[in-house]
N, C-alpha and C positions, 0 to 999 in steps of 0.2 A: 378612699381619700386619706392622704397622710399629711401631717403637719410638718412643715419645714422650719418652723420658728422655735428651734430647740437650743439656741445658743446658751441660754442660762443653765440648761441641764447638761449639755454635752458640747461645751465650747471647742473642744479639741478637734471635733470632726464636723461641726456644723458649718464651718466656713474657713477656708484657707485664704487669707488675705495679707499680703505684704504691706507693712506700714510704709508711709512715704519716706523714701531715702533722703539723706542729707542733700540740701540744695546749696550750691556755691553762691547763688544770688536768687532773689525772688522775682519771677517774671510777672510784671504788671504792665497795664496799658493806661496811659494818661489820656484823659479827655481834654484836649488843648483848644477846642473850638472857642474862639473869642478870648482866650487867655493870654496874658502878657508873658513873653519869654525873652530873656536877655541873652544876647550873644556878643561876645567880645573877641575880635580877631580879624585877620585879613587873608588867611591862607585858603587854598582850595578845599582843605578839610573843613574849614569854617563855612565855606560856601555850601558844601554838601549838607552840613547840619542845618543851616538856615533854610535851605530848600525843603528838607525833610520836615522840619518843624512847621513851615508854612503850609506844606501839603496836608498836615494834620489839623489845619485851621487856626494855628496860633498867630497872635500878633507879635511878629518877631522884631524886637528892637535891637538893631545892630549898632554896636559902638566900635567905630573904626575910622581913624583919620585918613589912612591910605590903604584901602582894601585892594587885594589882588584883583587881577583882570576878571577872573571867573565870578568872584563875589561882587565886583562892581557892576558887571553885566546883569547880575541877578537883581541888584538894587535899583537899577535905572531902567529895567525892562518894562516897557509900556504894555506888554502883552501878558503880564503876570496874572491878569484876571482878578479872581477873588482872593488871591493870596496876598497877604499883607506884610510888607516890610517897612519899618520905620528906621531911616538911616540917621544916626547921630554922628556927625563928623567930629568926634572927639573920643578920647579914651574913657574907659569906664570909671565910675566913681561909686562910692558906697551908696549914694542917693539913687543911683539908676535902678536899683533892685526893688524899689517900692512897688508893691502890687504884683510882683512877678511870681509865677509858679515854679519855673525852672530857670537855671542860669548855666550857660555853656561858655567856657573860656578857652581860647586857643593861646595858651600861655606856656612858655618854656621855662621861665625863671621860677624856681621853687618858692621863693619868698612871696612873689606876687601871686602865685597860684594859691598859696595859703591865705593871703589877704582876700583874694577873690571869693574863695569858698566861705571864709568866715563872714564876709560882708553879705553874701547871698543868704547864708543861714540866718543871720541876724534879722534879715527882712522877711524871713519865712520861706525862702526859695531853696530848692534842692539843686546842688551844683554838680557839674561834670567838667573836668579838664581834659581836653582832647589829647589822646595818646599819653595819658598820665594816670594810670590806675590808682596810684597812691593818693590822689586827690579827687577821685571820682566817687560820688555817692550813688550814682546810677550809671548804667552803661547803655550804649546803643548796640543792638545785635544786628546780624545779617537778616534782611527782611525778604519774605515772599509776599508780594503785594497782589492780593486778589480782593482788594477792598470791596465790601466791608469785611471780608475774610482776610485777616492779617496774621502771618506767622513770623515770629521773631526767634532767631537762634543765637544762643550765647555760649561761648566756651570760657567765660570768665576772664577773657583777655589772654588766655593761654595759647590759643592757636586760631587766629582769625582766618587763616587759609582753610582750616578744617570747617569752620562755620560757613564759609562761602561754598565749599564743596557740598556740605549738607543742604544748603539753600538750593543749589542747582539740582540736586537729587529730588528734593521736594517739589520744585517747580516742574520737573518732568512728570510728576505723579498727579499734581493738582491742575486740571485744565483751566484756562482763563474763564470759561463759561460758569465756573463756580461763583464768580462775582454776581452774575445774573440770578443764580439760584438763591444766593444769600439775600439779595434784595427782594426776591419773591417771598422768601420766608418771612422777612420783616413785614411785608404787606399782608400776609395771611395770618400773622401771629394772633391778632386780636380775635379774628373769626374762629380760629382753631381753639382758642381758650373758651369761647362761648359754646362751640359745637361739641367738643369732646371732653369727657370727664378726665380729671387729673389722674395721673398714674398710667397704668398699662394701656388704656384706650387712646390717650393722647400720644403716648410714646409710639404706639403702632402706626399712627398717622405719620409721624416724623421719620420712622424707619422706612416707610414706603417712599417718602419724600427724598430721603438720602439715596435709596436704591435708584431712583430715577435720576438724581443729580449725577451719580457716578456710572450711569448706564452707557455713556459714550457719546450721545448726540452733541454736536457743537452748538446747538441752539436749544432753548427751553421748549419742551413740548407741552408745558402746563402753564396756566395763568390763574386758575381758580382752585378752590378746595375740591370741587367736583372733578376736575381733571386728574387729581391725585386719587380720589376715592374710586374712580372708575378703572384703575389700573390693576393688572395682575399682582403687582407688588403689594398693593393695599389688601387685596383679597388674601394673599398668602400671609400677610402680617396678622390678619384677624384670626387665622386658624389657631385654635387652642390645642394644647397637648401635642405639639410637634417636636420632633427630635432632629437636629441637624448634626450629622457626623462629619468630623474633620480628621483626616488621616495625618497624624503627627509623627510618622515613622522617622523623619529626619531630625526631630527635636530642636529645630532652629526657627526662631520667630521670623527671620528675614526670608525664609523660604516659603512662607505661607502666602497664598494668593490673596488679592485684595478682597475677594468675595468672602474668604474665611475670616479675615480681619473684621469685616462688616458684621458677620454673624456673631463674632465674639463681642462686639460692641452692642449688639441688640439682644443678647441672651439674658434670660431671667435666671437660669441655673447652668453652671458649668460642671459637668461630670467628668472626672479625670481618673486615670490610673497611676500606678507608681512610676510608669515610664514617662509621664508627661513632664516636660521641663518647666521650671518656674518662669523662664522668660516668655514662654507662650502663654502661661496663665496670666501674666502681667498685662497682656494685651486686652483682656476682657474688661468690660466696663466695671468700674469700681463697685457699683451697687449689686452686681450679679453675685449669687451665692455659688461658692466653690465647694463641691461635694466629692470627697474621695470615694470612688466606687467600692473599694475594698472595705473600708471602715463602715461606710453607710450600709453596705449590703448586710454586714453582720448586725448592726444596730437595728435594721428594719426587718430582721428575721430571715434574710436570704442566706441561710447558713451554707447552702450548697453552692454558693458563688454564682447563682443564676443572675448575671448582670442585666440581661435583657429584660427579665420580668421586673427587675428593679426600675428600669427605665419606664416600663409600662405604668408602674405605680406612680412615679414622679410625673409622668405625662398627665395623670389623672388630676393633677393640681391645676391644669389648664395653662401651664407656662411653656415658654419657648426654651427648650433644653438643647444645649450644645454638648455633644459627646466627643471628647478628645480621646482618640484611640490610635494605636499604632498597628498598621497592617502586618508588621513584622512580629507582633506578639501572637504566638501560636497556642498560648495557654487557654484562651477563651474562644468563643464562637467567632466566625469570620464576620466581616462587615456586612456581607450579603445576607448571611444567616440572621444577624441581628435585625436588619431591615425587614426581612421576610416575616419574622416573628412579630415585630412591632406592627406591621401592616395587617397581620391577621387579627391583631387586637384593636384595629381601627385607629391606630396612631399614625399620623402623617409623618413621613421621614424625607430627608434629603441628604445627599452625599456631595460634599464639595470636593471636586477633584484636586489632587495635589500634584507636585512634580513627580515625574516618573523615576523609579529606582533604577540606577545604572547596574549593569551586570558586574559581578565581582571582578572579572578580568578586565573591565573597562572597555570591552569591545562593543 
């Protein structure tokens, strides 16, 4: 058994983790249920914002003397159900912001926009001026709605069309049934907290849960904790000392299959070589340890470069190890040979298939 908690003594090889890169804006999610939001304007853009805010449970106070057709229909719709709109048939005033959390203005004139923002801030509300970044304190991104799973994409106003294209790509990857899985997770959460210990044991359950959620069925095959515990995914997640190989010969994160990405998100330890690209390493969950196979082999006494036996030692810690390796690297043993040796040492292994390599001549 070896200790992996050696950052204090050998920080340069214990973990390779990129710090958070600069953010143009901070992505946050407001809980608007039952909260007052002020919206001033009459355009179709204002109507979309009003509907979005009401869909999030806000009490939308609309200040508009002559709303456009789309906004008017929204305000007088008798079938709006539990969505709440309060129509004030007048222009906004500084007093209208009292008690509001957010304020959205469809205002073109710069001086009025400045007064709107200042008045909202004075009342404790955060302001947004539609299509006017200079007066926006927060922004609305493109949304993938799989509520309660919600994904928002922002380009900081630089390229809204790009944000929409990204949204369409994500929508094609996230099936609508994820909404049902998320609601199931919410129902099971308290029982999971009671049944499984914090840390690895609890995370193993949720790994199996996620594997089932992305397994493809258009309906949920599980309703209880026992339905998850009885699956092969859960049994595999409980296996200690396992090594998952991912062939990263292409060096591109966008060429990894979804199964490989899920393995990176579930790994306790990421073992990589010099050929591994940083963009692939960035896909791993932030808490996973990143160990350089070359540096750590030397530090742990594997002077002869026997990377396979190093994996055996690491597996002895009972962790899920993801081995990032390129099948084009002929310096070490082949993937098949590494798997054979690990199996002979009673270490469970798996190889996640990657895209096939094209012939050099392209034929």
